[in-house]
CHARMM-style PDB file with segment names, atoms N, HN, CA, C and O in Angstrom:
ATOM      1  N   MET     1       0.840  -1.168   0.000  1.00  0.00      PROA
ATOM      2  CA  MET     1       0.000   0.000   0.000  1.00  0.00      PROA
ATOM      3  C   MET     1       0.890   1.238   0.000  1.00  0.00      PROA
ATOM      4  O   MET     1       2.047   1.182   0.419  1.00  0.00      PROA
ATOM      5  N   ARG     2       0.342   2.352  -0.472  1.00  0.00      PROA
ATOM      6  HN  ARG     2      -0.597   2.397  -0.812  1.00  0.00      PROA
ATOM      7  CA  ARG     2       1.100   3.595  -0.462  1.00  0.00      PROA
ATOM      8  C   ARG     2       0.816   4.350   0.829  1.00  0.00      PROA
ATOM      9  O   ARG     2      -0.312   4.363   1.323  1.00  0.00      PROA
ATOM     10  N   ALA     3       1.865   4.982   1.371  1.00  0.00      PROA
ATOM     11  HN  ALA     3       2.781   4.972   0.970  1.00  0.00      PROA
ATOM     12  CA  ALA     3       1.716   5.714   2.628  1.00  0.00      PROA
ATOM     13  C   ALA     3       2.734   6.840   2.687  1.00  0.00      PROA
ATOM     14  O   ALA     3       3.801   6.767   2.078  1.00  0.00      PROA
ATOM     15  N   LEU     4       2.383   7.889   3.435  1.00  0.00      PROA
ATOM     16  HN  LEU     4       1.516   7.948   3.930  1.00  0.00      PROA
ATOM     17  CA  LEU     4       3.357   8.938   3.720  1.00  0.00      PROA
ATOM     18  C   LEU     4       4.258   8.449   4.834  1.00  0.00      PROA
ATOM     19  O   LEU     4       3.793   7.991   5.878  1.00  0.00      PROA
ATOM     20  N   VAL     5       5.553   8.553   4.596  1.00  0.00      PROA
ATOM     21  HN  VAL     5       5.931   8.925   3.748  1.00  0.00      PROA
ATOM     22  CA  VAL     5       6.537   8.011   5.525  1.00  0.00      PROA
ATOM     23  C   VAL     5       7.545   9.095   5.899  1.00  0.00      PROA
ATOM     24  O   VAL     5       8.036   9.830   5.042  1.00  0.00      PROA
ATOM     25  N   LYS     6       7.842   9.177   7.190  1.00  0.00      PROA
ATOM     26  HN  LYS     6       7.443   8.580   7.886  1.00  0.00      PROA
ATOM     27  CA  LYS     6       8.983   9.963   7.650  1.00  0.00      PROA
ATOM     28  C   LYS     6      10.142   8.980   7.640  1.00  0.00      PROA
ATOM     29  O   LYS     6      10.374   8.262   8.613  1.00  0.00      PROA
ATOM     30  N   ALA     7      10.871   8.958   6.519  1.00  0.00      PROA
ATOM     31  HN  ALA     7      10.682   9.541   5.729  1.00  0.00      PROA
ATOM     32  CA  ALA     7      11.876   7.930   6.298  1.00  0.00      PROA
ATOM     33  C   ALA     7      13.227   8.257   6.919  1.00  0.00      PROA
ATOM     34  O   ALA     7      14.019   7.361   7.210  1.00  0.00      PROA
ATOM     35  N   LYS     8      13.488   9.557   7.122  1.00  0.00      PROA
ATOM     36  HN  LYS     8      12.845  10.285   6.885  1.00  0.00      PROA
ATOM     37  CA  LYS     8      14.795   9.944   7.650  1.00  0.00      PROA
ATOM     38  C   LYS     8      14.653  11.228   8.449  1.00  0.00      PROA
ATOM     39  O   LYS     8      13.646  11.928   8.346  1.00  0.00      PROA
ATOM     40  N   SER     9      15.658  11.525   9.237  1.00  0.00      PROA
ATOM     41  HN  SER     9      16.476  10.955   9.320  1.00  0.00      PROA
ATOM     42  CA  SER     9      15.657  12.711  10.091  1.00  0.00      PROA
ATOM     43  C   SER     9      16.016  13.949   9.273  1.00  0.00      PROA
ATOM     44  O   SER     9      17.128  14.470   9.354  1.00  0.00      PROA
ATOM     45  N   ASP    10      15.046  14.402   8.486  1.00  0.00      PROA
ATOM     46  HN  ASP    10      14.142  13.978   8.420  1.00  0.00      PROA
ATOM     47  CA  ASP    10      15.237  15.553   7.612  1.00  0.00      PROA
ATOM     48  C   ASP    10      13.868  16.139   7.306  1.00  0.00      PROA
ATOM     49  O   ASP    10      12.858  15.458   7.480  1.00  0.00      PROA
ATOM     50  N   ARG    11      13.814  17.368   6.860  1.00  0.00      PROA
ATOM     51  HN  ARG    11      14.635  17.921   6.719  1.00  0.00      PROA
ATOM     52  CA  ARG    11      12.553  18.003   6.496  1.00  0.00      PROA
ATOM     53  C   ARG    11      11.908  17.224   5.349  1.00  0.00      PROA
ATOM     54  O   ARG    11      12.578  16.855   4.384  1.00  0.00      PROA
ATOM     55  N   GLY    12      10.599  16.979   5.465  1.00  0.00      PROA
ATOM     56  HN  GLY    12      10.055  17.279   6.249  1.00  0.00      PROA
ATOM     57  CA  GLY    12       9.866  16.350   4.379  1.00  0.00      PROA
ATOM     58  C   GLY    12       9.191  15.051   4.781  1.00  0.00      PROA
ATOM     59  O   GLY    12       9.434  14.491   5.849  1.00  0.00      PROA
ATOM     60  N   LEU    13       8.339  14.602   3.885  1.00  0.00      PROA
ATOM     61  HN  LEU    13       8.141  15.057   3.017  1.00  0.00      PROA
ATOM     62  CA  LEU    13       7.671  13.305   3.964  1.00  0.00      PROA
ATOM     63  C   LEU    13       7.796  12.669   2.589  1.00  0.00      PROA
ATOM     64  O   LEU    13       7.939  13.368   1.587  1.00  0.00      PROA
ATOM     65  N   TRP    14       7.741  11.355   2.543  1.00  0.00      PROA
ATOM     66  HN  TRP    14       7.624  10.787   3.357  1.00  0.00      PROA
ATOM     67  CA  TRP    14       7.927  10.661   1.285  1.00  0.00      PROA
ATOM     68  C   TRP    14       6.793   9.672   1.080  1.00  0.00      PROA
ATOM     69  O   TRP    14       6.425   8.939   1.997  1.00  0.00      PROA
ATOM     70  N   LEU    15       6.237   9.653  -0.136  1.00  0.00      PROA
ATOM     71  HN  LEU    15       6.536  10.249  -0.882  1.00  0.00      PROA
ATOM     72  CA  LEU    15       5.199   8.700  -0.497  1.00  0.00      PROA
ATOM     73  C   LEU    15       5.893   7.417  -0.931  1.00  0.00      PROA
ATOM     74  O   LEU    15       6.613   7.396  -1.930  1.00  0.00      PROA
ATOM     75  N   GLU    16       5.670   6.344  -0.168  1.00  0.00      PROA
ATOM     76  HN  GLU    16       5.086   6.362   0.644  1.00  0.00      PROA
ATOM     77  CA  GLU    16       6.372   5.082  -0.414  1.00  0.00      PROA
ATOM     78  C   GLU    16       5.398   3.917  -0.390  1.00  0.00      PROA
ATOM     79  O   GLU    16       4.304   4.009   0.167  1.00  0.00      PROA
ATOM     80  N   ASN    17       5.811   2.836  -0.996  1.00  0.00      PROA
ATOM     81  HN  ASN    17       6.700   2.761  -1.448  1.00  0.00      PROA
ATOM     82  CA  ASN    17       5.080   1.579  -0.874  1.00  0.00      PROA
ATOM     83  C   ASN    17       5.560   0.892   0.401  1.00  0.00      PROA
ATOM     84  O   ASN    17       6.758   0.681   0.590  1.00  0.00      PROA
ATOM     85  N   VAL    18       4.618   0.549   1.268  1.00  0.00      PROA
ATOM     86  HN  VAL    18       3.645   0.720   1.114  1.00  0.00      PROA
ATOM     87  CA  VAL    18       4.937  -0.126   2.526  1.00  0.00      PROA
ATOM     88  C   VAL    18       4.065  -1.371   2.639  1.00  0.00      PROA
ATOM     89  O   VAL    18       3.008  -1.438   2.010  1.00  0.00      PROA
ATOM     90  N   PRO    19       4.483  -2.353   3.423  1.00  0.00      PROA
ATOM     91  CA  PRO    19       3.655  -3.551   3.605  1.00  0.00      PROA
ATOM     92  C   PRO    19       2.339  -3.192   4.299  1.00  0.00      PROA
ATOM     93  O   PRO    19       2.304  -2.338   5.185  1.00  0.00      PROA
ATOM     94  N   GLU    20       1.275  -3.847   3.888  1.00  0.00      PROA
ATOM     95  HN  GLU    20       1.303  -4.541   3.168  1.00  0.00      PROA
ATOM     96  CA  GLU    20      -0.013  -3.662   4.552  1.00  0.00      PROA
ATOM     97  C   GLU    20       0.064  -4.294   5.946  1.00  0.00      PROA
ATOM     98  O   GLU    20       0.489  -5.442   6.079  1.00  0.00      PROA
ATOM     99  N   PRO    21      -0.344  -3.556   6.986  1.00  0.00      PROA
ATOM    100  CA  PRO    21      -0.269  -4.125   8.344  1.00  0.00      PROA
ATOM    101  C   PRO    21      -1.151  -5.357   8.483  1.00  0.00      PROA
ATOM    102  O   PRO    21      -2.197  -5.463   7.843  1.00  0.00      PROA
ATOM    103  N   GLU    22      -0.720  -6.276   9.317  1.00  0.00      PROA
ATOM    104  HN  GLU    22       0.130  -6.189   9.837  1.00  0.00      PROA
ATOM    105  CA  GLU    22      -1.543  -7.453   9.602  1.00  0.00      PROA
ATOM    106  C   GLU    22      -2.687  -7.059  10.524  1.00  0.00      PROA
ATOM    107  O   GLU    22      -2.521  -6.216  11.405  1.00  0.00      PROA
ATOM    108  N   ILE    23      -3.836  -7.667  10.322  1.00  0.00      PROA
ATOM    109  HN  ILE    23      -3.971  -8.352   9.606  1.00  0.00      PROA
ATOM    110  CA  ILE    23      -5.008  -7.375  11.137  1.00  0.00      PROA
ATOM    111  C   ILE    23      -4.963  -8.239  12.389  1.00  0.00      PROA
ATOM    112  O   ILE    23      -4.882  -9.464  12.309  1.00  0.00      PROA
ATOM    113  N   GLY    24      -5.017  -7.584  13.550  1.00  0.00      PROA
ATOM    114  HN  GLY    24      -5.083  -6.588  13.615  1.00  0.00      PROA
ATOM    115  CA  GLY    24      -5.008  -8.286  14.827  1.00  0.00      PROA
ATOM    116  C   GLY    24      -6.409  -8.632  15.278  1.00  0.00      PROA
ATOM    117  O   GLY    24      -7.386  -8.299  14.606  1.00  0.00      PROA
ATOM    118  N   ILE    25      -6.510  -9.291  16.402  1.00  0.00      PROA
ATOM    119  HN  ILE    25      -5.717  -9.561  16.948  1.00  0.00      PROA
ATOM    120  CA  ILE    25      -7.789  -9.775  16.915  1.00  0.00      PROA
ATOM    121  C   ILE    25      -8.767  -8.631  17.239  1.00  0.00      PROA
ATOM    122  O   ILE    25      -9.979  -8.826  17.156  1.00  0.00      PROA
ATOM    123  N   ASN    26      -8.266  -7.456  17.604  1.00  0.00      PROA
ATOM    124  HN  ASN    26      -7.281  -7.297  17.672  1.00  0.00      PROA
ATOM    125  CA  ASN    26      -9.122  -6.318  17.953  1.00  0.00      PROA
ATOM    126  C   ASN    26      -9.128  -5.240  16.876  1.00  0.00      PROA
ATOM    127  O   ASN    26      -9.479  -4.095  17.160  1.00  0.00      PROA
ATOM    128  N   ASP    27      -8.750  -5.579  15.650  1.00  0.00      PROA
ATOM    129  HN  ASP    27      -8.464  -6.509  15.419  1.00  0.00      PROA
ATOM    130  CA  ASP    27      -8.631  -4.613  14.561  1.00  0.00      PROA
ATOM    131  C   ASP    27      -9.704  -4.842  13.496  1.00  0.00      PROA
ATOM    132  O   ASP    27     -10.306  -5.912  13.413  1.00  0.00      PROA
ATOM    133  N   VAL    28      -9.922  -3.809  12.688  1.00  0.00      PROA
ATOM    134  HN  VAL    28      -9.433  -2.940  12.756  1.00  0.00      PROA
ATOM    135  CA  VAL    28     -10.742  -3.931  11.485  1.00  0.00      PROA
ATOM    136  C   VAL    28      -9.939  -3.364  10.322  1.00  0.00      PROA
ATOM    137  O   VAL    28      -9.051  -2.533  10.514  1.00  0.00      PROA
ATOM    138  N   LYS    29     -10.255  -3.815   9.128  1.00  0.00      PROA
ATOM    139  HN  LYS    29     -10.976  -4.490   8.973  1.00  0.00      PROA
ATOM    140  CA  LYS    29      -9.615  -3.287   7.933  1.00  0.00      PROA
ATOM    141  C   LYS    29     -10.525  -2.206   7.364  1.00  0.00      PROA
ATOM    142  O   LYS    29     -11.728  -2.414   7.207  1.00  0.00      PROA
ATOM    143  N   ILE    30      -9.941  -1.049   7.055  1.00  0.00      PROA
ATOM    144  HN  ILE    30      -8.964  -0.880   7.182  1.00  0.00      PROA
ATOM    145  CA  ILE    30     -10.707   0.083   6.535  1.00  0.00      PROA
ATOM    146  C   ILE    30     -10.184   0.449   5.158  1.00  0.00      PROA
ATOM    147  O   ILE    30      -8.985   0.661   4.978  1.00  0.00      PROA
ATOM    148  N   ARG    31     -11.083   0.522   4.191  1.00  0.00      PROA
ATOM    149  HN  ARG    31     -12.057   0.350   4.338  1.00  0.00      PROA
ATOM    150  CA  ARG    31     -10.742   1.039   2.866  1.00  0.00      PROA
ATOM    151  C   ARG    31     -10.868   2.557   2.964  1.00  0.00      PROA
ATOM    152  O   ARG    31     -11.966   3.085   3.136  1.00  0.00      PROA
ATOM    153  N   VAL    32      -9.745   3.248   2.854  1.00  0.00      PROA
ATOM    154  HN  VAL    32      -8.853   2.819   2.713  1.00  0.00      PROA
ATOM    155  CA  VAL    32      -9.720   4.699   3.039  1.00  0.00      PROA
ATOM    156  C   VAL    32     -10.258   5.383   1.780  1.00  0.00      PROA
ATOM    157  O   VAL    32      -9.821   5.094   0.665  1.00  0.00      PROA
ATOM    158  N   HSD    33     -11.219   6.298   1.981  1.00  0.00      PROA
ATOM    159  HN  HSD    33     -11.573   6.533   2.886  1.00  0.00      PROA
ATOM    160  CA  HSD    33     -11.772   7.087   0.882  1.00  0.00      PROA
ATOM    161  C   HSD    33     -11.137   8.472   0.812  1.00  0.00      PROA
ATOM    162  O   HSD    33     -10.797   8.951  -0.270  1.00  0.00      PROA
ATOM    163  N   LEU    34     -10.980   9.109   1.966  1.00  0.00      PROA
ATOM    164  HN  LEU    34     -11.256   8.719   2.844  1.00  0.00      PROA
ATOM    165  CA  LEU    34     -10.383  10.447   2.041  1.00  0.00      PROA
ATOM    166  C   LEU    34      -9.455  10.503   3.241  1.00  0.00      PROA
ATOM    167  O   LEU    34      -9.668   9.815   4.239  1.00  0.00      PROA
ATOM    168  N   THR    35      -8.439  11.320   3.134  1.00  0.00      PROA
ATOM    169  HN  THR    35      -8.266  11.879   2.324  1.00  0.00      PROA
ATOM    170  CA  THR    35      -7.513  11.482   4.251  1.00  0.00      PROA
ATOM    171  C   THR    35      -7.107  12.942   4.371  1.00  0.00      PROA
ATOM    172  O   THR    35      -7.258  13.717   3.426  1.00  0.00      PROA
ATOM    173  N   GLY    36      -6.602  13.306   5.512  1.00  0.00      PROA
ATOM    174  HN  GLY    36      -6.479  12.677   6.280  1.00  0.00      PROA
ATOM    175  CA  GLY    36      -6.188  14.682   5.745  1.00  0.00      PROA
ATOM    176  C   GLY    36      -4.871  14.732   6.493  1.00  0.00      PROA
ATOM    177  O   GLY    36      -4.342  13.711   6.932  1.00  0.00      PROA
ATOM    178  N   ILE    37      -4.360  15.930   6.627  1.00  0.00      PROA
ATOM    179  HN  ILE    37      -4.790  16.760   6.270  1.00  0.00      PROA
ATOM    180  CA  ILE    37      -3.121  16.188   7.349  1.00  0.00      PROA
ATOM    181  C   ILE    37      -3.481  16.963   8.613  1.00  0.00      PROA
ATOM    182  O   ILE    37      -4.225  17.941   8.541  1.00  0.00      PROA
ATOM    183  N   CYS    38      -2.971  16.549   9.758  1.00  0.00      PROA
ATOM    184  HN  CYS    38      -2.366  15.755   9.816  1.00  0.00      PROA
ATOM    185  CA  CYS    38      -3.254  17.250  11.013  1.00  0.00      PROA
ATOM    186  C   CYS    38      -2.034  18.076  11.430  1.00  0.00      PROA
ATOM    187  O   CYS    38      -0.991  18.032  10.778  1.00  0.00      PROA
ATOM    188  N   GLY    39      -2.176  18.817  12.503  1.00  0.00      PROA
ATOM    189  HN  GLY    39      -3.024  18.853  13.033  1.00  0.00      PROA
ATOM    190  CA  GLY    39      -1.094  19.665  12.990  1.00  0.00      PROA
ATOM    191  C   GLY    39       0.162  18.899  13.340  1.00  0.00      PROA
ATOM    192  O   GLY    39       1.270  19.368  13.078  1.00  0.00      PROA
ATOM    193  N   THR    40       0.002  17.723  13.930  1.00  0.00      PROA
ATOM    194  HN  THR    40      -0.898  17.342  14.142  1.00  0.00      PROA
ATOM    195  CA  THR    40       1.173  16.907  14.267  1.00  0.00      PROA
ATOM    196  C   THR    40       1.917  16.513  13.001  1.00  0.00      PROA
ATOM    197  O   THR    40       3.148  16.520  12.977  1.00  0.00      PROA
ATOM    198  N   ASP    41       1.178  16.167  11.940  1.00  0.00      PROA
ATOM    199  HN  ASP    41       0.178  16.161  11.959  1.00  0.00      PROA
ATOM    200  CA  ASP    41       1.819  15.814  10.668  1.00  0.00      PROA
ATOM    201  C   ASP    41       2.645  16.977  10.123  1.00  0.00      PROA
ATOM    202  O   ASP    41       3.706  16.762   9.537  1.00  0.00      PROA
ATOM    203  N   LEU    42       2.162  18.217  10.315  1.00  0.00      PROA
ATOM    204  HN  LEU    42       1.300  18.391  10.791  1.00  0.00      PROA
ATOM    205  CA  LEU    42       2.926  19.390   9.866  1.00  0.00      PROA
ATOM    206  C   LEU    42       4.230  19.534  10.636  1.00  0.00      PROA
ATOM    207  O   LEU    42       5.259  19.872  10.052  1.00  0.00      PROA
ATOM    208  N   HSD    43       4.198  19.281  11.945  1.00  0.00      PROA
ATOM    209  HN  HSD    43       3.361  19.007  12.419  1.00  0.00      PROA
ATOM    210  CA  HSD    43       5.432  19.307  12.737  1.00  0.00      PROA
ATOM    211  C   HSD    43       6.408  18.242  12.242  1.00  0.00      PROA
ATOM    212  O   HSD    43       7.611  18.482  12.140  1.00  0.00      PROA
ATOM    213  N   ILE    44       5.870  17.065  11.936  1.00  0.00      PROA
ATOM    214  HN  ILE    44       4.893  16.870  12.018  1.00  0.00      PROA
ATOM    215  CA  ILE    44       6.719  15.976  11.442  1.00  0.00      PROA
ATOM    216  C   ILE    44       7.318  16.345  10.090  1.00  0.00      PROA
ATOM    217  O   ILE    44       8.499  16.098   9.850  1.00  0.00      PROA
ATOM    218  N   TYR    45       6.517  16.934   9.207  1.00  0.00      PROA
ATOM    219  HN  TYR    45       5.557  17.135   9.403  1.00  0.00      PROA
ATOM    220  CA  TYR    45       7.013  17.366   7.893  1.00  0.00      PROA
ATOM    221  C   TYR    45       8.119  18.411   8.046  1.00  0.00      PROA
ATOM    222  O   TYR    45       9.171  18.305   7.417  1.00  0.00      PROA
ATOM    223  N   GLN    46       7.874  19.418   8.884  1.00  0.00      PROA
ATOM    224  HN  GLN    46       7.019  19.505   9.395  1.00  0.00      PROA
ATOM    225  CA  GLN    46       8.846  20.510   9.059  1.00  0.00      PROA
ATOM    226  C   GLN    46      10.088  20.057   9.814  1.00  0.00      PROA
ATOM    227  O   GLN    46      11.146  20.677   9.710  1.00  0.00      PROA
ATOM    228  N   TRP    47       9.956  18.974  10.573  1.00  0.00      PROA
ATOM    229  HN  TRP    47       9.096  18.470  10.657  1.00  0.00      PROA
ATOM    230  CA  TRP    47      11.040  18.409  11.374  1.00  0.00      PROA
ATOM    231  C   TRP    47      11.604  19.455  12.335  1.00  0.00      PROA
ATOM    232  O   TRP    47      12.810  19.690  12.407  1.00  0.00      PROA
ATOM    233  N   ASP    48      10.670  20.073  13.072  1.00  0.00      PROA
ATOM    234  HN  ASP    48       9.691  19.882  13.013  1.00  0.00      PROA
ATOM    235  CA  ASP    48      11.039  21.087  14.056  1.00  0.00      PROA
ATOM    236  C   ASP    48      11.614  20.428  15.315  1.00  0.00      PROA
ATOM    237  O   ASP    48      11.712  19.204  15.396  1.00  0.00      PROA
ATOM    238  N   ASP    49      11.986  21.246  16.282  1.00  0.00      PROA
ATOM    239  HN  ASP    49      11.906  22.240  16.216  1.00  0.00      PROA
ATOM    240  CA  ASP    49      12.628  20.718  17.498  1.00  0.00      PROA
ATOM    241  C   ASP    49      11.736  19.723  18.233  1.00  0.00      PROA
ATOM    242  O   ASP    49      12.219  18.711  18.740  1.00  0.00      PROA
ATOM    243  N   TRP    50      10.424  20.010  18.291  1.00  0.00      PROA
ATOM    244  HN  TRP    50      10.031  20.832  17.879  1.00  0.00      PROA
ATOM    245  CA  TRP    50       9.510  19.084  18.957  1.00  0.00      PROA
ATOM    246  C   TRP    50       9.527  17.721  18.269  1.00  0.00      PROA
ATOM    247  O   TRP    50       9.647  16.690  18.931  1.00  0.00      PROA
ATOM    248  N   ALA    51       9.406  17.716  16.943  1.00  0.00      PROA
ATOM    249  HN  ALA    51       9.308  18.553  16.406  1.00  0.00      PROA
ATOM    250  CA  ALA    51       9.381  16.451  16.197  1.00  0.00      PROA
ATOM    251  C   ALA    51      10.695  15.690  16.363  1.00  0.00      PROA
ATOM    252  O   ALA    51      10.695  14.475  16.558  1.00  0.00      PROA
ATOM    253  N   LYS    52      11.802  16.405  16.285  1.00  0.00      PROA
ATOM    254  HN  LYS    52      11.802  17.393  16.126  1.00  0.00      PROA
ATOM    255  CA  LYS    52      13.115  15.754  16.422  1.00  0.00      PROA
ATOM    256  C   LYS    52      13.256  15.032  17.763  1.00  0.00      PROA
ATOM    257  O   LYS    52      13.895  13.983  17.846  1.00  0.00      PROA
ATOM    258  N   SER    53      12.653  15.604  18.815  1.00  0.00      PROA
ATOM    259  HN  SER    53      12.134  16.456  18.747  1.00  0.00      PROA
ATOM    260  CA  SER    53      12.799  15.005  20.135  1.00  0.00      PROA
ATOM    261  C   SER    53      11.700  14.007  20.481  1.00  0.00      PROA
ATOM    262  O   SER    53      11.768  13.351  21.520  1.00  0.00      PROA
ATOM    263  N   THR    54      10.677  13.884  19.615  1.00  0.00      PROA
ATOM    264  HN  THR    54      10.621  14.417  18.771  1.00  0.00      PROA
ATOM    265  CA  THR    54       9.510  13.065  19.946  1.00  0.00      PROA
ATOM    266  C   THR    54       9.261  11.913  18.983  1.00  0.00      PROA
ATOM    267  O   THR    54       8.831  10.841  19.406  1.00  0.00      PROA
ATOM    268  N   ILE    55       9.522  12.113  17.711  1.00  0.00      PROA
ATOM    269  HN  ILE    55       9.871  12.985  17.368  1.00  0.00      PROA
ATOM    270  CA  ILE    55       9.088  11.186  16.662  1.00  0.00      PROA
ATOM    271  C   ILE    55      10.189  10.197  16.306  1.00  0.00      PROA
ATOM    272  O   ILE    55      11.289  10.606  15.935  1.00  0.00      PROA
ATOM    273  N   PRO    56       9.906   8.890  16.415  1.00  0.00      PROA
ATOM    274  CA  PRO    56      10.892   7.891  15.977  1.00  0.00      PROA
ATOM    275  C   PRO    56      10.894   7.788  14.450  1.00  0.00      PROA
ATOM    276  O   PRO    56       9.854   7.916  13.804  1.00  0.00      PROA
ATOM    277  N   VAL    57      12.054   7.561  13.902  1.00  0.00      PROA
ATOM    278  HN  VAL    57      12.899   7.458  14.427  1.00  0.00      PROA
ATOM    279  CA  VAL    57      12.205   7.428  12.450  1.00  0.00      PROA
ATOM    280  C   VAL    57      12.750   6.049  12.165  1.00  0.00      PROA
ATOM    281  O   VAL    57      13.689   5.641  12.848  1.00  0.00      PROA
ATOM    282  N   PRO    58      12.235   5.302  11.212  1.00  0.00      PROA
ATOM    283  CA  PRO    58      11.168   5.646  10.273  1.00  0.00      PROA
ATOM    284  C   PRO    58       9.787   5.488  10.908  1.00  0.00      PROA
ATOM    285  O   PRO    58       9.614   4.760  11.886  1.00  0.00      PROA
ATOM    286  N   LEU    59       8.802   6.192  10.323  1.00  0.00      PROA
ATOM    287  HN  LEU    59       8.942   6.783   9.529  1.00  0.00      PROA
ATOM    288  CA  LEU    59       7.437   6.165  10.830  1.00  0.00      PROA
ATOM    289  C   LEU    59       6.459   6.398   9.686  1.00  0.00      PROA
ATOM    290  O   LEU    59       6.618   7.337   8.906  1.00  0.00      PROA
ATOM    291  N   VAL    60       5.449   5.542   9.589  1.00  0.00      PROA
ATOM    292  HN  VAL    60       5.320   4.780  10.223  1.00  0.00      PROA
ATOM    293  CA  VAL    60       4.329   5.788   8.671  1.00  0.00      PROA
ATOM    294  C   VAL    60       3.372   6.706   9.412  1.00  0.00      PROA
ATOM    295  O   VAL    60       2.895   6.361  10.493  1.00  0.00      PROA
ATOM    296  N   ILE    61       3.085   7.876   8.841  1.00  0.00      PROA
ATOM    297  HN  ILE    61       3.473   8.156   7.963  1.00  0.00      PROA
ATOM    298  CA  ILE    61       2.235   8.836   9.533  1.00  0.00      PROA
ATOM    299  C   ILE    61       0.781   8.696   9.072  1.00  0.00      PROA
ATOM    300  O   ILE    61       0.482   8.014   8.092  1.00  0.00      PROA
ATOM    301  N   GLY    62      -0.104   9.357   9.803  1.00  0.00      PROA
ATOM    302  HN  GLY    62       0.139   9.911  10.599  1.00  0.00      PROA
ATOM    303  CA  GLY    62      -1.491   9.478   9.379  1.00  0.00      PROA
ATOM    304  C   GLY    62      -2.488   8.790  10.291  1.00  0.00      PROA
ATOM    305  O   GLY    62      -2.351   7.604  10.591  1.00  0.00      PROA
ATOM    306  N   GLN    63      -3.476   9.525  10.727  1.00  0.00      PROA
ATOM    307  HN  GLN    63      -3.588  10.488  10.484  1.00  0.00      PROA
ATOM    308  CA  GLN    63      -4.571   8.961  11.504  1.00  0.00      PROA
ATOM    309  C   GLN    63      -5.868   9.705  11.213  1.00  0.00      PROA
ATOM    310  O   GLN    63      -6.899   9.422  11.823  1.00  0.00      PROA
ATOM    311  N   GLU    64      -5.820  10.664  10.276  1.00  0.00      PROA
ATOM    312  HN  GLU    64      -4.982  10.894   9.780  1.00  0.00      PROA
ATOM    313  CA  GLU    64      -7.005  11.458   9.918  1.00  0.00      PROA
ATOM    314  C   GLU    64      -7.555  10.905   8.611  1.00  0.00      PROA
ATOM    315  O   GLU    64      -7.036  11.219   7.540  1.00  0.00      PROA
ATOM    316  N   PHE    65      -8.603  10.081   8.685  1.00  0.00      PROA
ATOM    317  HN  PHE    65      -9.025   9.826   9.555  1.00  0.00      PROA
ATOM    318  CA  PHE    65      -9.138   9.505   7.456  1.00  0.00      PROA
ATOM    319  C   PHE    65     -10.604   9.123   7.646  1.00  0.00      PROA
ATOM    320  O   PHE    65     -11.110   9.060   8.767  1.00  0.00      PROA
ATOM    321  N   VAL    66     -11.264   8.870   6.525  1.00  0.00      PROA
ATOM    322  HN  VAL    66     -10.853   8.921   5.615  1.00  0.00      PROA
ATOM    323  CA  VAL    66     -12.630   8.356   6.536  1.00  0.00      PROA
ATOM    324  C   VAL    66     -12.708   7.247   5.482  1.00  0.00      PROA
ATOM    325  O   VAL    66     -12.084   7.327   4.423  1.00  0.00      PROA
ATOM    326  N   GLY    67     -13.492   6.212   5.802  1.00  0.00      PROA
ATOM    327  HN  GLY    67     -13.999   6.147   6.661  1.00  0.00      PROA
ATOM    328  CA  GLY    67     -13.589   5.100   4.860  1.00  0.00      PROA
ATOM    329  C   GLY    67     -14.668   4.127   5.296  1.00  0.00      PROA
ATOM    330  O   GLY    67     -15.574   4.471   6.054  1.00  0.00      PROA
ATOM    331  N   GLU    68     -14.549   2.906   4.800  1.00  0.00      PROA
ATOM    332  HN  GLU    68     -13.813   2.626   4.184  1.00  0.00      PROA
ATOM    333  CA  GLU    68     -15.541   1.882   5.130  1.00  0.00      PROA
ATOM    334  C   GLU    68     -14.837   0.634   5.633  1.00  0.00      PROA
ATOM    335  O   GLU    68     -13.755   0.282   5.165  1.00  0.00      PROA
ATOM    336  N   VAL    69     -15.462  -0.025   6.585  1.00  0.00      PROA
ATOM    337  HN  VAL    69     -16.342   0.261   6.965  1.00  0.00      PROA
ATOM    338  CA  VAL    69     -14.924  -1.274   7.099  1.00  0.00      PROA
ATOM    339  C   VAL    69     -15.139  -2.353   6.041  1.00  0.00      PROA
ATOM    340  O   VAL    69     -16.255  -2.558   5.565  1.00  0.00      PROA
ATOM    341  N   VAL    70     -14.064  -3.031   5.684  1.00  0.00      PROA
ATOM    342  HN  VAL    70     -13.157  -2.864   6.071  1.00  0.00      PROA
ATOM    343  CA  VAL    70     -14.148  -4.088   4.678  1.00  0.00      PROA
ATOM    344  C   VAL    70     -13.717  -5.408   5.282  1.00  0.00      PROA
ATOM    345  OT1 VAL    70     -13.716  -6.430   4.597  1.00  0.00      PROA
TER     346      VAL     70
END
């Protein structure tokens, strides 16, 4: 699947192909229709002091989305 990834400790985000996560016992699979960028994602993109001290790299970002359970 394609995802925005903070691949390295530098300004920016990269659209990459990543493995689809495995579904656990308490999870559902969602087909994403729309997605957005939140304030935390902007800090991660800019790679400001807060992000440098908080965010582990590499990291697939994103939690703002809408879709359907499949």
